[in-house]
C-alpha positions as CSV (number, residue, x, y, z in Angstrom):
1,M,110.8,57.0,41.1
2,S,109.7,56.8,37.4
3,N,108.0,53.6,35.8
4,D,111.3,53.2,33.9
5,A,113.5,54.0,36.8
6,T,115.7,50.8,36.0
7,E,117.1,52.0,32.5
8,P,120.9,51.3,32.4
9,T,123.2,54.4,33.1
10,A,125.2,55.8,30.3
11,P,129.0,55.9,31.0
12,D,129.0,59.6,31.3
13,E,125.9,59.8,33.8
14,P,126.7,60.4,37.4
15,T,126.5,57.5,40.1
16,D,125.6,59.9,42.9
17,P,121.7,59.5,43.2
18,T,121.1,63.4,43.8
19,E,123.4,64.1,40.8
20,F,121.6,61.4,38.5
21,W,118.3,62.2,39.0
22,E,119.1,66.0,39.0
23,Q,120.9,65.5,35.7
24,R,117.8,63.2,34.6
25,Y,115.0,65.9,35.5
26,G,117.2,68.6,33.9
27,S,117.6,67.1,30.5
28,S,113.9,67.9,29.5
29,D,111.1,69.9,30.7
30,R,109.2,67.1,31.3
31,I,110.1,63.5,31.9
32,W,106.7,61.7,32.5
33,S,103.1,61.8,31.1
34,G,101.5,64.0,33.9
35,K,98.9,61.2,34.2
36,P,98.5,58.8,37.5
37,N,99.9,55.5,37.5
38,P,96.8,53.1,36.7
39,L,97.7,50.7,39.5
40,L,97.3,53.6,42.2
41,V,93.9,54.4,40.7
42,R,92.7,51.0,40.8
43,E,93.8,50.2,44.1
44,V,92.9,53.6,45.9
45,A,89.5,54.2,44.3
46,D,87.6,52.5,47.1
47,L,89.7,54.0,50.0
48,T,88.4,56.8,51.9
49,P,90.6,59.9,51.5
50,G,92.8,61.0,54.5
51,T,96.6,61.7,54.7
52,A,99.0,60.2,52.0
53,L,102.6,60.0,51.5
54,D,103.8,59.6,48.2
55,L,107.4,58.3,48.0
56,G,109.4,59.1,44.9
57,C,106.8,61.3,43.4
58,G,108.8,62.7,40.6
59,E,106.5,65.5,38.7
60,G,104.0,65.0,41.0
61,A,101.3,63.0,38.8
62,D,100.4,60.5,41.4
63,A,100.4,63.1,44.3
64,V,98.3,65.4,42.3
65,W,95.8,63.0,41.4
66,L,95.3,61.8,45.2
67,A,94.8,65.5,46.1
68,T,92.2,65.8,43.2
69,Q,90.3,62.9,45.2
70,G,90.3,64.7,48.6
71,W,93.6,63.5,49.9
72,T,96.2,65.8,51.8
73,V,99.5,64.6,50.3
74,T,102.9,65.0,51.0
75,G,105.3,64.2,47.9
76,V,108.7,63.4,48.3
77,D,111.6,63.0,46.1
78,I,115.3,63.2,45.6
79,S,115.1,65.8,43.0
80,Q,114.5,69.4,43.8
81,T,113.9,70.1,40.2
82,A,111.2,67.5,40.1
83,L,109.5,68.7,43.5
84,D,109.4,72.2,41.9
85,R,107.7,70.8,38.8
86,A,105.3,69.1,41.1
87,A,104.1,72.3,43.0
88,V,103.6,73.8,39.7
89,H,101.4,70.9,38.6
90,A,99.6,71.1,41.8
91,A,98.8,74.6,41.7
92,D,97.6,74.4,37.9
93,A,95.3,71.6,39.1
94,G,93.9,73.5,41.8
95,V,95.3,71.4,44.9
96,G,98.2,73.5,45.7
97,D,96.7,73.8,49.1
98,R,96.3,69.9,49.5
99,T,100.0,69.1,48.8
100,T,103.2,69.4,50.5
101,W,106.6,68.6,48.9
102,E,109.9,67.6,50.7
103,R,113.1,66.6,49.3
104,H,114.8,63.3,50.8
105,E,117.3,60.7,49.5
106,L,115.2,57.8,50.7
107,G,117.3,55.3,52.4
108,V,119.2,58.3,53.9
109,T,116.5,60.4,55.2
110,F,112.7,59.5,55.5
111,P,109.7,62.1,56.2
112,D,108.4,62.4,59.6
113,G,104.7,61.4,60.8
114,S,102.4,58.8,59.8
115,Y,99.7,58.5,56.8
116,D,96.4,56.9,56.0
117,L,98.2,55.9,52.6
118,V,101.5,55.4,51.8
119,N,102.3,55.2,48.1
120,A,105.6,53.5,46.9
121,H,105.5,53.2,43.0
122,Y,108.9,52.1,41.2
123,L,111.4,52.3,43.7
124,Q,113.7,50.8,41.6
125,S,116.8,52.8,40.6
126,P,119.8,52.7,38.3
127,V,121.9,54.0,41.1
128,A,122.1,53.0,44.6
129,L,119.1,52.8,46.6
130,D,118.6,51.2,50.0
131,Q,115.4,49.4,48.6
132,D,114.6,47.2,51.4
133,G,115.2,49.9,54.1
134,V,112.9,52.2,52.4
135,L,110.2,49.6,52.1
136,R,110.4,49.1,55.8
137,S,110.2,52.8,56.5
138,A,107.1,53.1,54.2
139,A,105.4,50.3,56.3
140,D,106.3,52.1,59.5
141,A,104.7,55.2,58.4
142,V,101.2,53.9,57.9
143,A,99.0,55.0,60.6
144,P,96.7,52.6,62.2
145,G,93.7,51.5,59.7
146,G,95.9,52.8,57.0
147,T,97.2,51.3,53.7
148,L,100.5,50.6,52.1
149,L,100.7,50.3,48.4
150,V,103.7,49.2,46.6
151,V,104.2,48.7,42.6
152,M,107.4,47.5,41.3
153,H,108.5,45.9,38.0
154,G,108.5,42.4,38.0
155,G,111.4,42.1,35.3
156,W,112.6,43.6,32.2
157,P,110.2,44.5,29.5
158,S,109.9,41.7,26.8
159,W,111.5,44.0,23.9
160,A,114.6,44.5,26.1
161,E,117.8,42.9,24.6
162,P,120.4,41.1,26.8
163,H,122.7,43.8,26.6
164,E,120.5,46.5,28.0
165,H,120.3,44.4,31.1
166,S,123.3,46.1,32.6
167,V,122.0,48.1,35.4
168,P,124.0,47.0,38.6
169,H,121.5,48.4,41.3
170,A,118.4,46.8,39.4
171,V,116.4,44.8,41.7
172,F,113.3,42.8,40.7
173,P,111.8,41.4,44.0
174,T,109.3,38.6,43.5
175,L,105.7,38.9,45.0
176,D,106.9,36.7,48.3
177,E,110.2,38.5,48.4
178,V,108.5,41.9,49.3
179,L,106.7,40.3,51.9
180,D,109.6,38.7,53.5
181,V,111.5,41.7,53.5
182,L,108.9,43.6,55.2
183,S,108.2,40.9,57.7
184,L,104.8,42.3,58.7
185,P,102.9,40.8,61.8
186,E,99.8,38.9,60.5
187,D,97.8,40.0,63.5
188,E,98.3,43.6,62.5
189,W,98.3,43.6,58.8
190,T,96.2,42.1,55.9
191,V,97.5,41.3,52.4
192,V,94.5,42.9,50.2
193,T,96.4,42.7,46.8
194,K,99.4,40.5,46.0
195,E,99.4,40.1,42.0
196,G,101.6,40.3,39.1
197,V,99.6,42.7,36.3
198,E,101.0,42.4,32.6
199,R,100.6,45.7,30.5
200,A,101.8,46.7,27.1
201,S,105.0,48.4,27.0
202,T,106.9,50.3,24.3
203,A,110.5,50.9,23.8
204,P,112.2,54.4,23.4
205,D,112.9,52.9,19.6
206,G,109.2,52.1,19.1
207,R,109.6,48.2,19.9
208,T,106.5,46.8,21.6
209,G,106.1,44.3,24.1
210,T,104.8,43.6,27.6
211,H,106.1,44.3,31.0
212,V,104.8,42.8,34.3
213,D,104.3,45.0,37.3
214,N,104.0,43.6,40.7
215,V,101.6,45.0,43.2
216,W,101.0,44.9,46.9
217,R,98.4,46.4,48.8
218,L,98.4,45.8,52.7
219,E,96.3,47.1,55.3
220,R,97.1,48.0,58.7
221,S,94.6,47.3,61.6
222,A,92.9,50.1,63.3
223,S,94.8,49.1,66.5
224,R,98.5,48.2,66.8
225,G,98.9,45.0,69.2
């Protein structure tokens, strides 16, 4: 998902997830900056590259960055338009051979396999999404010795007006709530990072303020039970 995926839908926007995201990506030649999310860079920099799964990869910035660091990456998104752009981005960066792209409506289908890193940034959507189910599937996809990285908005940005908070499917789970949803065995998982991070935020009309992102980094033991 995007880093502003909880923006409200306009009255004429579709509510079907595939239609919504295809329309969103079709509205512009580029939606996102093309830069990796800073919390991904911060949390993954000390990991040994292996296989990675990037959920809600959008136009591929995180996946491509991971590939340039030596990871072999599978990027997943609901929008084929986004995936096509991600493939071009990867080729331009010289890592087309280290990236694979799969279309999934997460919560309905999920990629096969297990991965040394599962990256789930901003799985928050203005249209319906089984957020809890996707998070559990993400944890299940982490290989022994691997890492699950989850980043979500902790709430609305400080500049947002009350009438802008009209997103029926927007969910802002707390730091503890995500761990409760995952219900990970303590003898199998270690919580490395559990933190709210405040960052600068700018509205589309230029208003400035702050936004809090919650980050969870969890490591799975090398053996399961």
